[in-house]
N, C-alpha and C positions, 0 to 999 in steps of 0.2 A: 650960458648965465654963471655967473659966479656966484657963490654961494651967500645966503642971507648971514647977517653978524651972528644972529643963533646957529645956524649950521656950522659956521667956521668955528665957533668955540667948541662945539663937538668934535669938530676933525680933529682941532689942536689939542683938547683935551686927551684922546685915545692915542694921539703920536706922543704927548708929554709924559704919559703915565704906562706908556708901553712895558717899561723896564719894570715897574712896581706891579704890574700883572705878572709878568714874567717869573718874578720873584715870590709874590704872594700866591699865584693861583696856576703855577706851575704852566704857564700859557703855552710854551714851544711845546709842549707834550700833550696838554688838554685841550689846546683849540678853544678853551671856554672863557667866557666872561660873564659867568652867571653863577648864581646859586645854585648849591647842589640839594639834592634830594635824598635825605637819609630815612629809608625804610627797613625793613629787616632784611631786605636783599644786599644792603650796603653795608660795607665793613672798613672801608677806608674813603679819603677825600678824593681822588680821582674815580672812584667808584660811583659816588654821588653826583658827581658832574655828568657822567655818561646816564645815571640813573632819570637824572632829571630829563635828558632828550627822550629815552625810553617810556617815560611817564606820559610826556606830551605826544608822542607818536602812537603810544596805545589809545588815548583818550580821543583822539582825531581819527583812529582806526584808517590810518595811512594804509593803502595798498602798493605794490609795488608796480601796478601799471600807472598810477596816478601823478600828475605833475605838481610840484611844490613851488612856492614863492618864499624864501626864508627873507622876511622883511628886517632887515638890519642885522644883516648878516655876520658881523664882525670880521674875523679872519677865517669864516667858513668853517667852523666846529659843527655845528649843527647839520648844515648841510651835507658835510663830509661822511656825517654819522649816519643820515637818512639814505644817502649813497651808497655806503657800505653795508649797511643792514638790509636795506629793501631794494637797492638795485633801481630804486626810482629817481625820476629826473628831477633835479632842483635847482633853481634859479636864485641866486642869493644878490641881494642889492645892500648898498650902503653907502653914505656919504662920502666915504673916505676913499680917495683913490689908492694910498699907501695900505689900506686893509684888502682891497680888491686885488692887488698885486700879491699881497702874502698868503690869500685865499687860494690863490691861483697856484702858487708854489705848495702850499699845503695839500691842494687836490691832486697834485703830480706826485707828490710824495706818498700820498694814499692809494695810489693807482686808481681814481675814481674820475678822473677828468673827462670821460665821454658821458659821465653821469652829471656833470654840474656845470656852470657857468654863472660866472660873477660881474656885476657891473656896477657903476656909479648910479645910483638914481635915488630919489626922496621918495619912501613908501607912501607918503600921501599924495604925491602928484607923479604917479608912473606914466611910461610912454605905452604899456601893453596895452592889447585889446580887449575888450569885453570878454568875460568867460575865458580867459586864458589858463585858469588854475583849477585844480581840485582841492587844494589846501592854500590858505595862507597863514604861515607860520610866525610869531614874533616871541622871540624867547629874549627877556629883559630888553628890547629895544622900542617898543611901542612906547614907552615913557617919554620917549625922546620926541614925540611927535609934535609938530608946532600944535596941532589942534588935534587931540584924541578924537573926536567925532567925525572930524574929516577923514582921520585913517578908517575908521569904520565904514565910512560910505565906499571909500574907495577899494577897501578889501571886497565889499558887497559886490562892486561892480566887475572885480576881477574873478569873483568864484562863478564856476559854472552852477547850475541848478543840483543841488545836491551835497555842493562842495561845503568844507568845514573851514571855521577859523578857530586857530588853537593859540593862545595866550599862556605865557608865565610871565609876571611881573609884580612888583611892587604897587599896592593901592592903599591911600590914605583911607581910614575907617570912616571919617567924616570930611567930605572937601574941605571945609573951613581948616582943617589941620596943615594945609599949606602954607597957613600963615602962622603956625607954631614955630617959635624961633628952633627948635630942634629940629624940625622937618626943614627948615628953612636953609640951616646950615648944611645939611646932609645934602639937600638937593643942589645947593650952591655948588658944593664940592665936587658933585657928579656930572655939573653942568646940565641938569634937568631941569626943565622951566616949571613943571608942575604934576603932582600924579592925580589920576582919577579916583573916584572912589568906586567901589562895586555897583553901588546903587546907579550911580549917574552912568557907570559903563552898561548896564544892564539896560536903561532905558534907551541910550543911544542904538544899541542893539536892534531893539523891539523898533524903536521908531523907522529905522533902515530898512527893517523887513525881516532880519533874523528869526529862527525859529529854533526850539530846543536847545535852549539857553542855558547851560550849567556852569555855575561857579562854585569854586571851592575854595576855601580858608586853608592853605597848606602851610601857613607859618611853623607849627611845630615841626615838620618835615624840612623847612629852610632853615631852620633856627641856628644849626651848628654852623652852617656857613655865616651867619652873622656873628656868632661869636667867634669865628675864627677871623673875620675882619678887624674885630675889635681887639684882639691880641696882636694882629699886626700893625693896629695904630700904635701901640706901646714899643715895638720893635723899630717901627719906621722913626718913632720920636727920637729914639736913642741914635738911629743911623744919622739924622740930621744932626744931632748934636756932635757926633764923631767927625762929621763933614766940616762942621764950624771949627771945631777944635783945631782940625789939621788943615785949614784955609783951604779946602778943597772947593771947587766950584759949586756955589750956593744953589740949593733946591728953588725951582720957580715958584711963583705965588699960586699957580693953579697946581703944581706938585703938593704944596703945603695943604690946600684945601682940600685934594683929594684924600690926604691922610687925615685931616680931622673929621672928613665924613665918615669915614671908617667906625669912627666913635660914635656919631651921632645917629647913623642908622641903626646901631645896636639901641642906644637908648631910646629910640624912637618905637622900635619893635617892642622892647620891654615895657613900655608905656602905653602900648597896643593905639599908637596914634597911626601907625600903617600897619598892613599886612601882606603878605605873600599870597598870590593868588593864581589859580589856575583856572581859565575860562575857554569854554569852547561852544561854538555857537554853528548853526548850519542854514545854508542858504536853500529855500523852498524848491523842490522839485516843480 
């Protein structure tokens, strides 16, 4: 089945902005396309990216014998981190065949091939059997779900009794903020349809049957990544000007919007229109 128009936009976005992430987020080495977590254990940008994975792993209390679904795995960074750290088995899924192929290369280079598997799949409508996983993990990916409540239901179906859902992502402080021009320009630039609010997300979890729901606003710990993206906006604008002066190949409309989004995500966080949240919930035994 061919991807929907929305899914194709997401696929195209990550293809067209790949070089920008390599430049701004050291993608080739970090394998990460997410905000960092800056606490007392962190003293560098790369360490903040690893720390976000560590915090999610610790929050969900993932054990080496457990099976993890990395929902929206990108180029495999979190999957590879978990495999290297815990020697647990991780299945990563993404809409992008390009990302799957790169994730497989990254797994080979990191010598974790026996512990990871990568597939093209929509995390809202997977082909996995009921109760296939102990953990469903989403690091800045569930914001891309066509319908976030639908994802919650699918995660519940996939989890074994006692399994945990762990998410790190952006949440609007009020669902109506999706209509704010700052948020709209940010999300358009990153090809995100809308963000959920913490309150609505927790209602979805409760209605689906999850228990032990814990939500933490970690914006203060993620804000340095927001500022880094804001600084990148100015550098990228200068780069675009240089390309124009030198008659180089112009940036695509998607690439331009991606750069503008770096500014608006910062404005939105400063205005407290959105927050960075860490959310964990359990499927009852």
